[in-house]
C-alpha positions as CSV (number, residue, x, y, z in Angstrom):
1,M,0.1,0.3,-0.4
2,G,1.1,3.0,-1.2
3,I,1.1,7.0,0.5
4,G,-2.3,8.6,-0.8
5,L,-3.5,11.7,-0.6
6,T,-5.5,10.7,2.5
7,H,-2.3,10.6,4.1
8,Y,-1.2,14.0,3.5
9,L,-4.9,15.4,4.4
10,I,-4.7,13.1,7.8
11,L,-0.8,15.2,8.3
12,S,-1.8,18.7,7.3
13,L,-4.7,18.2,9.6
14,I,-2.5,17.3,12.9
15,L,0.0,19.9,11.6
16,F,-2.7,22.4,11.4
17,G,-4.2,21.4,14.8
18,L,-1.2,21.7,16.7
19,G,-0.3,25.4,14.8
20,M,-3.8,25.8,16.2
21,F,-3.2,24.2,19.9
22,A,0.1,26.7,19.7
23,I,-1.7,29.9,18.6
24,I,-4.8,29.8,21.3
25,T,-2.5,28.5,24.7
26,R,0.5,30.1,24.2
27,K,1.5,33.4,26.3
28,N,4.8,34.0,24.4
29,A,4.6,35.6,21.5
30,I,7.6,33.3,19.9
31,M,5.4,30.7,20.1
32,V,2.6,32.0,19.1
33,L,4.3,32.5,15.7
34,M,5.5,29.0,15.7
35,G,2.3,27.9,15.5
36,L,1.0,30.0,12.7
37,E,4.2,28.6,11.0
38,L,2.7,25.3,11.8
39,V,-0.6,26.1,10.2
40,L,1.0,27.6,7.4
41,N,2.5,24.3,6.8
42,S,0.1,22.2,6.7
43,A,-2.0,24.7,3.9
44,N,1.2,24.0,1.6
45,I,1.1,20.0,2.5
46,N,-2.0,20.3,1.0
47,F,-1.5,22.7,-1.6
48,I,1.3,19.8,-3.1
49,A,-0.7,17.2,-2.3
50,F,-3.9,18.2,-4.1
51,A,-1.4,19.2,-7.3
52,K,0.0,15.6,-7.3
53,Y,-3.6,14.0,-6.2
54,G,-5.9,16.1,-7.6
55,G,-4.9,17.5,-11.1
56,M,-3.8,21.2,-10.3
57,N,-0.3,20.6,-12.2
58,I,1.8,23.6,-11.6
59,E,-0.7,26.1,-9.7
60,G,0.1,24.2,-6.3
61,H,3.8,24.3,-6.5
62,V,3.0,28.4,-7.2
63,A,0.4,28.5,-4.4
64,A,3.0,26.8,-1.9
65,I,5.7,28.9,-3.1
66,F,4.0,31.9,-2.7
67,V,2.8,30.7,0.9
68,I,6.4,29.4,1.8
69,I,7.2,33.6,0.1
70,L,4.6,34.8,2.8
71,A,5.7,33.3,5.3
72,A,9.5,34.6,5.6
73,A,8.0,37.8,5.1
74,E,6.0,37.0,8.2
75,A,9.2,35.8,10.4
76,A,10.6,38.6,9.4
77,V,7.7,41.2,10.6
78,A,7.0,39.5,13.7
79,L,10.4,39.3,14.3
80,A,11.1,42.9,14.9
81,I,7.8,42.9,16.5
82,V,9.0,41.4,19.4
83,L,12.0,42.3,19.5
84,N,10.6,45.8,19.6
85,I,8.1,44.3,22.7
86,Y,10.6,43.3,24.5
87,Q,13.1,46.8,24.1
88,N,9.8,48.4,26.1
89,Y,8.3,45.8,28.4
90,K,11.4,43.0,29.3
91,H,9.3,40.4,28.2
92,V,7.4,39.1,25.0
93,N,3.8,37.5,26.6
94,V,0.8,38.8,24.3
95,D,-1.9,39.2,27.4
96,E,0.9,41.6,29.2
97,I,1.0,43.8,26.6
98,D,-1.8,45.8,26.8
99,R,-0.6,49.3,26.4
100,M,0.6,49.0,22.5
101,K,-2.3,51.3,21.7
102,E,-0.8,54.3,23.6
């Protein structure tokens, strides 16, 4: 028995679930960003799996590359924001940062 579309979708579901769990339950901003990366990687697995098994040809690969570029840009901007938060508050707990509006 080979690896089929169902296996990729189950792996993607597990990664998405772990990513959402990390986003919802973590207080540390870096851990929230890691959860977001897991969610984006699960989307990439879906794009590539449907490109292979669903007949999307190259469109799935192009979408996955776009998501990778988006994740790299998001990581750079988010790291700058986290460093700024740490410089101002001396911690990166997202629950305790409520004066960002000021």
